[in-house]
FILUM-730606 format. One record per residue (C-alpha): x negated, y, z; residue number from 1. Coordinates in steps of 0.1 Angstrom, whole numbers, plus 5000, padded with zeros to 4 digits. Example, Ala and Ser with C-alpha at 12.3 -4.5 7.8 and 13.67 -1.06 7.14 Angstrom:
+------+------+------+-----+
!   px !   py !   pz ! num !
+------+------+------+-----+
! 4877 ! 4955 ! 5078 !   1 !
! 4863 ! 4989 ! 5071 !   2 !
+------+------+------+-----+
END
This chain:
+------+------+------+-----+
!   px !   py !   pz ! num !
+------+------+------+-----+
! 1706 ! 7279 ! 8753 !   1 !
! 1711 ! 7271 ! 8791 !   2 !
! 1690 ! 7302 ! 8801 !   3 !
! 1711 ! 7324 ! 8778 !   4 !
! 1744 ! 7311 ! 8794 !   5 !
! 1732 ! 7318 ! 8829 !   6 !
! 1722 ! 7352 ! 8820 !   7 !
! 1757 ! 7357 ! 8804 !   8 !
! 1773 ! 7346 ! 8835 !   9 !
! 1753 ! 7370 ! 8856 !  10 !
! 1765 ! 7399 ! 8834 !  11 !
! 1800 ! 7389 ! 8835 !  12 !
! 1804 ! 7379 ! 8872 !  13 !
! 1797 ! 7414 ! 8888 !  14 !
! 1823 ! 7428 ! 8863 !  15 !
! 1850 ! 7405 ! 8872 !  16 !
! 1842 ! 7411 ! 8910 !  17 !
! 1846 ! 7449 ! 8904 !  18 !
! 1878 ! 7446 ! 8883 !  19 !
! 1902 ! 7457 ! 8909 !  20 !
! 1877 ! 7480 ! 8927 !  21 !
! 1886 ! 7517 ! 8929 !  22 !
! 1863 ! 7548 ! 8936 !  23 !
! 1865 ! 7559 ! 8971 !  24 !
! 1874 ! 7594 ! 8961 !  25 !
! 1908 ! 7580 ! 8948 !  26 !
! 1916 ! 7562 ! 8981 !  27 !
! 1908 ! 7588 ! 9007 !  28 !
! 1910 ! 7625 ! 9015 !  29 !
! 1882 ! 7642 ! 9031 !  30 !
! 1888 ! 7664 ! 9061 !  31 !
! 1890 ! 7700 ! 9052 !  32 !
! 1887 ! 7695 ! 9014 !  33 !
! 1924 ! 7704 ! 9006 !  34 !
! 1942 ! 7730 ! 8985 !  35 !
! 1965 ! 7757 ! 8999 !  36 !
! 2000 ! 7765 ! 8985 !  37 !
! 2008 ! 7802 ! 8976 !  38 !
! 2039 ! 7818 ! 8968 !  39 !
! 2050 ! 7853 ! 8957 !  40 !
! 2081 ! 7874 ! 8946 !  41 !
! 2077 ! 7895 ! 8915 !  42 !
! 2092 ! 7910 ! 8884 !  43 !
! 2091 ! 7898 ! 8846 !  44 !
! 2095 ! 7926 ! 8822 !  45 !
! 2096 ! 7925 ! 8782 !  46 !
! 2124 ! 7901 ! 8779 !  47 !
! 2145 ! 7901 ! 8747 !  48 !
! 2178 ! 7908 ! 8764 !  49 !
! 2176 ! 7877 ! 8785 !  50 !
! 2169 ! 7892 ! 8818 !  51 !
! 2191 ! 7893 ! 8849 !  52 !
! 2225 ! 7909 ! 8850 !  53 !
! 2218 ! 7934 ! 8877 !  54 !
! 2255 ! 7934 ! 8890 !  55 !
! 2250 ! 7898 ! 8897 !  56 !
! 2214 ! 7900 ! 8909 !  57 !
! 2209 ! 7933 ! 8930 !  58 !
! 2176 ! 7922 ! 8942 !  59 !
! 2162 ! 7927 ! 8908 !  60 !
! 2172 ! 7964 ! 8908 !  61 !
! 2156 ! 7967 ! 8942 !  62 !
! 2123 ! 7953 ! 8934 !  63 !
! 2122 ! 7971 ! 8901 !  64 !
! 2129 ! 8004 ! 8921 !  65 !
! 2102 ! 7997 ! 8944 !  66 !
! 2076 ! 7992 ! 8917 !  67 !
! 2085 ! 8024 ! 8900 !  68 !
! 2083 ! 8043 ! 8931 !  69 !
! 2047 ! 8029 ! 8937 !  70 !
! 2038 ! 8041 ! 8902 !  71 !
! 2050 ! 8075 ! 8910 !  72 !
! 2084 ! 8074 ! 8892 !  73 !
! 2114 ! 8087 ! 8913 !  74 !
! 2146 ! 8067 ! 8905 !  75 !
! 2166 ! 8075 ! 8936 !  76 !
! 2201 ! 8077 ! 8928 !  77 !
! 2195 ! 8069 ! 8892 !  78 !
! 2220 ! 8042 ! 8875 !  79 !
! 2200 ! 8020 ! 8851 !  80 !
! 2212 ! 7986 ! 8838 !  81 !
! 2182 ! 7971 ! 8817 !  82 !
! 2186 ! 7936 ! 8803 !  83 !
! 2149 ! 7929 ! 8798 !  84 !
! 2138 ! 7923 ! 8834 !  85 !
! 2142 ! 7894 ! 8856 !  86 !
! 2133 ! 7886 ! 8894 !  87 !
! 2110 ! 7855 ! 8898 !  88 !
! 2092 ! 7833 ! 8925 !  89 !
! 2056 ! 7828 ! 8914 !  90 !
! 2038 ! 7797 ! 8931 !  91 !
! 2003 ! 7784 ! 8928 !  92 !
! 1978 ! 7761 ! 8945 !  93 !
! 1945 ! 7775 ! 8958 !  94 !
! 1920 ! 7748 ! 8953 !  95 !
! 1894 ! 7739 ! 8980 !  96 !
! 1862 ! 7762 ! 8980 !  97 !
! 1878 ! 7787 ! 8956 !  98 !
! 1857 ! 7820 ! 8956 !  99 !
! 1867 ! 7854 ! 8951 ! 100 !
! 1871 ! 7864 ! 8916 ! 101 !
! 1878 ! 7828 ! 8904 ! 102 !
! 1912 ! 7822 ! 8884 ! 103 !
! 1940 ! 7798 ! 8890 ! 104 !
! 1971 ! 7788 ! 8873 ! 105 !
! 2005 ! 7800 ! 8883 ! 106 !
! 2041 ! 7789 ! 8878 ! 107 !
! 2068 ! 7813 ! 8873 ! 108 !
! 2104 ! 7805 ! 8880 ! 109 !
! 2137 ! 7827 ! 8876 ! 110 !
! 2157 ! 7832 ! 8907 ! 111 !
! 2185 ! 7852 ! 8892 ! 112 !
! 2209 ! 7847 ! 8863 ! 113 !
! 2182 ! 7852 ! 8835 ! 114 !
! 2187 ! 7830 ! 8806 ! 115 !
! 2152 ! 7828 ! 8795 ! 116 !
! 2116 ! 7840 ! 8803 ! 117 !
! 2102 ! 7834 ! 8769 ! 118 !
! 2079 ! 7864 ! 8759 ! 119 !
! 2080 ! 7881 ! 8792 ! 120 !
! 2052 ! 7896 ! 8812 ! 121 !
! 2047 ! 7892 ! 8850 ! 122 !
! 2039 ! 7923 ! 8868 ! 123 !
! 2011 ! 7924 ! 8895 ! 124 !
! 2025 ! 7900 ! 8921 ! 125 !
! 2006 ! 7893 ! 8955 ! 126 !
! 2006 ! 7856 ! 8964 ! 127 !
! 2009 ! 7848 ! 9002 ! 128 !
! 1999 ! 7818 ! 9021 ! 129 !
! 2019 ! 7803 ! 9048 ! 130 !
! 2002 ! 7828 ! 9074 ! 131 !
! 2015 ! 7857 ! 9053 ! 132 !
! 1981 ! 7867 ! 9043 ! 133 !
! 1974 ! 7877 ! 9004 ! 134 !
! 1949 ! 7853 ! 8987 ! 135 !
! 1955 ! 7859 ! 8951 ! 136 !
! 1972 ! 7883 ! 8927 ! 137 !
! 1991 ! 7871 ! 8897 ! 138 !
! 1997 ! 7889 ! 8864 ! 139 !
! 2001 ! 7879 ! 8827 ! 140 !
! 2021 ! 7867 ! 8798 ! 141 !
! 2045 ! 7838 ! 8805 ! 142 !
! 2043 ! 7806 ! 8785 ! 143 !
! 2079 ! 7793 ! 8789 ! 144 !
! 2087 ! 7758 ! 8784 ! 145 !
! 2118 ! 7759 ! 8764 ! 146 !
! 2141 ! 7778 ! 8741 ! 147 !
! 2176 ! 7792 ! 8741 ! 148 !
! 2198 ! 7804 ! 8712 ! 149 !
! 2234 ! 7814 ! 8714 ! 150 !
! 2262 ! 7830 ! 8692 ! 151 !
! 2298 ! 7842 ! 8701 ! 152 !
! 2313 ! 7806 ! 8701 ! 153 !
! 2283 ! 7783 ! 8708 ! 154 !
! 2248 ! 7781 ! 8723 ! 155 !
! 2219 ! 7756 ! 8725 ! 156 !
! 2193 ! 7752 ! 8751 ! 157 !
! 2161 ! 7732 ! 8747 ! 158 !
! 2139 ! 7724 ! 8777 ! 159 !
! 2139 ! 7748 ! 8806 ! 160 !
! 2133 ! 7785 ! 8794 ! 161 !
! 2139 ! 7799 ! 8828 ! 162 !
! 2105 ! 7785 ! 8840 ! 163 !
! 2070 ! 7787 ! 8827 ! 164 !
! 2032 ! 7790 ! 8836 ! 165 !
! 2005 ! 7816 ! 8832 ! 166 !
! 1971 ! 7797 ! 8826 ! 167 !
! 1944 ! 7814 ! 8848 ! 168 !
! 1972 ! 7840 ! 8856 ! 169 !
! 1960 ! 7847 ! 8893 ! 170 !
! 1927 ! 7860 ! 8906 ! 171 !
! 1915 ! 7849 ! 8938 ! 172 !
! 1911 ! 7880 ! 8962 ! 173 !
! 1903 ! 7861 ! 8995 ! 174 !
! 1886 ! 7829 ! 9005 ! 175 !
! 1896 ! 7802 ! 9028 ! 176 !
! 1876 ! 7805 ! 9061 ! 177 !
! 1861 ! 7770 ! 9061 ! 178 !
! 1824 ! 7761 ! 9064 ! 179 !
! 1819 ! 7724 ! 9052 ! 180 !
! 1782 ! 7726 ! 9060 ! 181 !
! 1788 ! 7731 ! 9097 ! 182 !
! 1806 ! 7698 ! 9102 ! 183 !
! 1787 ! 7670 ! 9119 ! 184 !
! 1815 ! 7645 ! 9115 ! 185 !
! 1839 ! 7642 ! 9085 ! 186 !
! 1871 ! 7623 ! 9088 ! 187 !
! 1881 ! 7601 ! 9058 ! 188 !
! 1920 ! 7598 ! 9058 ! 189 !
! 1934 ! 7570 ! 9036 ! 190 !
! 1963 ! 7580 ! 9012 ! 191 !
! 1978 ! 7545 ! 9020 ! 192 !
! 1969 ! 7533 ! 9055 ! 193 !
! 1958 ! 7497 ! 9058 ! 194 !
! 1935 ! 7481 ! 9082 ! 195 !
! 1918 ! 7457 ! 9056 ! 196 !
! 1912 ! 7485 ! 9032 ! 197 !
! 1898 ! 7507 ! 9061 ! 198 !
! 1875 ! 7479 ! 9070 ! 199 !
! 1862 ! 7474 ! 9034 ! 200 !
! 1854 ! 7510 ! 9032 ! 201 !
! 1835 ! 7509 ! 9064 ! 202 !
! 1815 ! 7480 ! 9053 ! 203 !
! 1809 ! 7496 ! 9017 ! 204 !
! 1796 ! 7529 ! 9031 ! 205 !
! 1773 ! 7513 ! 9058 ! 206 !
! 1760 ! 7490 ! 9031 ! 207 !
! 1751 ! 7520 ! 9008 ! 208 !
! 1730 ! 7536 ! 9037 ! 209 !
! 1717 ! 7502 ! 9051 ! 210 !
! 1727 ! 7515 ! 9087 ! 211 !
! 1761 ! 7523 ! 9105 ! 212 !
! 1771 ! 7558 ! 9094 ! 213 !
! 1809 ! 7554 ! 9095 ! 214 !
! 1833 ! 7538 ! 9119 ! 215 !
! 1869 ! 7529 ! 9115 ! 216 !
! 1893 ! 7545 ! 9139 ! 217 !
! 1926 ! 7531 ! 9129 ! 218 !
! 1943 ! 7520 ! 9097 ! 219 !
! 1943 ! 7555 ! 9082 ! 220 !
! 1912 ! 7572 ! 9095 ! 221 !
! 1874 ! 7567 ! 9094 ! 222 !
! 1848 ! 7590 ! 9110 ! 223 !
! 1816 ! 7597 ! 9089 ! 224 !
! 1785 ! 7607 ! 9111 ! 225 !
! 1767 ! 7633 ! 9088 ! 226 !
! 1736 ! 7632 ! 9110 ! 227 !
! 1734 ! 7595 ! 9108 ! 228 !
! 1734 ! 7595 ! 9069 ! 229 !
! 1702 ! 7618 ! 9068 ! 230 !
! 1715 ! 7637 ! 9040 ! 231 !
! 1704 ! 7673 ! 9032 ! 232 !
! 1738 ! 7686 ! 9038 ! 233 !
! 1776 ! 7677 ! 9044 ! 234 !
! 1782 ! 7680 ! 9006 ! 235 !
! 1754 ! 7658 ! 8997 ! 236 !
! 1766 ! 7630 ! 9020 ! 237 !
! 1800 ! 7632 ! 9005 ! 238 !
! 1788 ! 7633 ! 8971 ! 239 !
! 1769 ! 7600 ! 8977 ! 240 !
! 1798 ! 7581 ! 8990 ! 241 !
! 1827 ! 7593 ! 8969 ! 242 !
! 1819 ! 7571 ! 8941 ! 243 !
! 1815 ! 7540 ! 8960 ! 244 !
! 1838 ! 7512 ! 8947 ! 245 !
! 1862 ! 7496 ! 8970 ! 246 !
! 1888 ! 7471 ! 8962 ! 247 !
! 1920 ! 7481 ! 8982 ! 248 !
! 1945 ! 7457 ! 8999 ! 249 !
! 1979 ! 7469 ! 8993 ! 250 !
! 2011 ! 7460 ! 9008 ! 251 !
! 2035 ! 7438 ! 8991 ! 252 !
! 2062 ! 7462 ! 8977 ! 253 !
! 2092 ! 7462 ! 8954 ! 254 !
! 2105 ! 7497 ! 8943 ! 255 !
! 2138 ! 7500 ! 8924 ! 256 !
! 2155 ! 7532 ! 8909 ! 257 !
! 2191 ! 7525 ! 8908 ! 258 !
! 2197 ! 7555 ! 8885 ! 259 !
! 2173 ! 7543 ! 8857 ! 260 !
! 2174 ! 7505 ! 8865 ! 261 !
! 2135 ! 7506 ! 8868 ! 262 !
! 2120 ! 7478 ! 8890 ! 263 !
! 2084 ! 7480 ! 8899 ! 264 !
! 2067 ! 7450 ! 8918 ! 265 !
! 2032 ! 7450 ! 8935 ! 266 !
! 2007 ! 7423 ! 8930 ! 267 !
! 2013 ! 7407 ! 8963 ! 268 !
! 2050 ! 7401 ! 8960 ! 269 !
! 2061 ! 7364 ! 8969 ! 270 !
! 2092 ! 7345 ! 8967 ! 271 !
! 2103 ! 7315 ! 8986 ! 272 !
! 2123 ! 7286 ! 8970 ! 273 !
! 2158 ! 7297 ! 8966 ! 274 !
! 2190 ! 7293 ! 8945 ! 275 !
! 2207 ! 7321 ! 8929 ! 276 !
! 2243 ! 7325 ! 8912 ! 277 !
! 2253 ! 7359 ! 8896 ! 278 !
! 2285 ! 7368 ! 8878 ! 279 !
! 2306 ! 7401 ! 8871 ! 280 !
! 2342 ! 7406 ! 8881 ! 281 !
! 2363 ! 7434 ! 8863 ! 282 !
! 2396 ! 7445 ! 8875 ! 283 !
! 2415 ! 7464 ! 8847 ! 284 !
! 2449 ! 7483 ! 8852 ! 285 !
! 2465 ! 7501 ! 8823 ! 286 !
! 2495 ! 7524 ! 8824 ! 287 !
! 2517 ! 7529 ! 8792 ! 288 !
! 2548 ! 7547 ! 8804 ! 289 !
! 2579 ! 7548 ! 8780 ! 290 !
! 2601 ! 7580 ! 8775 ! 291 !
! 2638 ! 7572 ! 8772 ! 292 !
! 2661 ! 7601 ! 8764 ! 293 !
! 2698 ! 7604 ! 8752 ! 294 !
! 2708 ! 7609 ! 8715 ! 295 !
! 2711 ! 7645 ! 8704 ! 296 !
! 2743 ! 7662 ! 8717 ! 297 !
! 2749 ! 7633 ! 8741 ! 298 !
! 2752 ! 7635 ! 8778 ! 299 !
! 2724 ! 7620 ! 8800 ! 300 !
! 2688 ! 7629 ! 8811 ! 301 !
! 2655 ! 7618 ! 8799 ! 302 !
! 2639 ! 7591 ! 8820 ! 303 !
! 2603 ! 7579 ! 8822 ! 304 !
! 2601 ! 7540 ! 8826 ! 305 !
! 2568 ! 7529 ! 8839 ! 306 !
! 2548 ! 7502 ! 8820 ! 307 !
! 2519 ! 7489 ! 8838 ! 308 !
! 2496 ! 7458 ! 8831 ! 309 !
! 2469 ! 7443 ! 8852 ! 310 !
! 2442 ! 7418 ! 8844 ! 311 !
! 2412 ! 7403 ! 8860 ! 312 !
! 2382 ! 7393 ! 8837 ! 313 !
! 2352 ! 7374 ! 8850 ! 314 !
! 2322 ! 7374 ! 8827 ! 315 !
! 2302 ! 7344 ! 8823 ! 316 !
! 2274 ! 7348 ! 8846 ! 317 !
! 2244 ! 7329 ! 8857 ! 318 !
! 2254 ! 7296 ! 8872 ! 319 !
! 2236 ! 7283 ! 8903 ! 320 !
! 2199 ! 7285 ! 8892 ! 321 !
! 2168 ! 7275 ! 8913 ! 322 !
! 2141 ! 7300 ! 8916 ! 323 !
! 2110 ! 7281 ! 8925 ! 324 !
! 2086 ! 7292 ! 8952 ! 325 !
! 2060 ! 7318 ! 8936 ! 326 !
! 2023 ! 7322 ! 8946 ! 327 !
! 2015 ! 7349 ! 8921 ! 328 !
! 2032 ! 7380 ! 8904 ! 329 !
! 2034 ! 7362 ! 8872 ! 330 !
! 2053 ! 7333 ! 8886 ! 331 !
! 2077 ! 7358 ! 8904 ! 332 !
! 2085 ! 7375 ! 8870 ! 333 !
! 2088 ! 7341 ! 8852 ! 334 !
! 2111 ! 7329 ! 8877 ! 335 !
! 2134 ! 7361 ! 8879 ! 336 !
! 2133 ! 7363 ! 8840 ! 337 !
! 2146 ! 7327 ! 8838 ! 338 !
! 2179 ! 7340 ! 8854 ! 339 !
! 2186 ! 7361 ! 8821 ! 340 !
! 2202 ! 7391 ! 8836 ! 341 !
! 2200 ! 7427 ! 8830 ! 342 !
! 2177 ! 7450 ! 8849 ! 343 !
! 2206 ! 7465 ! 8870 ! 344 !
! 2219 ! 7432 ! 8878 ! 345 !
! 2184 ! 7421 ! 8890 ! 346 !
! 2184 ! 7450 ! 8914 ! 347 !
! 2214 ! 7435 ! 8931 ! 348 !
! 2197 ! 7400 ! 8930 ! 349 !
! 2166 ! 7415 ! 8946 ! 350 !
! 2186 ! 7431 ! 8973 ! 351 !
! 2203 ! 7397 ! 8981 ! 352 !
! 2168 ! 7379 ! 8981 ! 353 !
! 2156 ! 7403 ! 9005 ! 354 !
! 2187 ! 7398 ! 9029 ! 355 !
! 2183 ! 7360 ! 9026 ! 356 !
! 2146 ! 7363 ! 9036 ! 357 !
! 2133 ! 7349 ! 9004 ! 358 !
! 2116 ! 7380 ! 8991 ! 359 !
! 2085 ! 7386 ! 9010 ! 360 !
! 2078 ! 7423 ! 9003 ! 361 !
! 2088 ! 7456 ! 9014 ! 362 !
! 2120 ! 7467 ! 8994 ! 363 !
! 2122 ! 7504 ! 8986 ! 364 !
! 2153 ! 7519 ! 8970 ! 365 !
! 2151 ! 7554 ! 8954 ! 366 !
+------+------+------+-----+
END
């Protein structure tokens, strides 16, 4: 029985140690392994009368004329007012190491006064990178994310029908000129820079290879020596380290969203012992003017007599309450919940705690 308990602890203990561990690939970005944004300007056709009004969107008529001219249709001087076309912006992300002929998803968004792109077809649209070069060409049927219906006196819109996607709607025509295999050193950039986390990553990688192959440069950068890893290639070295488990050390942070009343706290948030009192004060002024006018056929004039009432209401708030010193997130939550206030009032209390120096965390307001 004793031996069984020891074996059980040996199985459980490593799992407990790795409970907060994160894969290295989720903590860092590898130098050069990144996507590239693409954008294009195109035309959607085949809409059911929900396209751009060409008087309000003259650029739609211009691009439609250019496309027809390239197809050999002469429309110079012609007046046409179709309602089934719309000008759009087309955006996409070219993933790293995308090869010629591979397909990527694109997003299509109306830029004119089109009411819906539902059922439309995007005409061949070149997608340019920041340097102006064409890296992909998009075309296909749009899957809009909403619907619109209207009558003479009422209309209803669900979702956003003026935007949609085309799965695998663009084909890569040019590759990014980047040779990963030629690198002798690869930089690892932390998504959340921190000296402690960077040090743990350095230790974990060097332990994996049983020799120093990586060195920490600062809180957000580490240099991996590919030659020191003795791997067959740079890709082999990255593939070996990207699944190493590391427990990150995050900053104590409180994030609040005043619009929705959302509060998010990190695990390292701490409170000092403090007393809190909170209440609501409401000032109300009401106007009820009275109109006085003379009797019929009598001399006089109509007079408006003001009638105002003012009152101040103070709701029963939280009396002076003590929030004890907290050494864990659960104790912080328990202490704040003991105040019995709403989330929006809690945001004001957290602001005051930060101003008083009792909240030991970075306070972020969105």
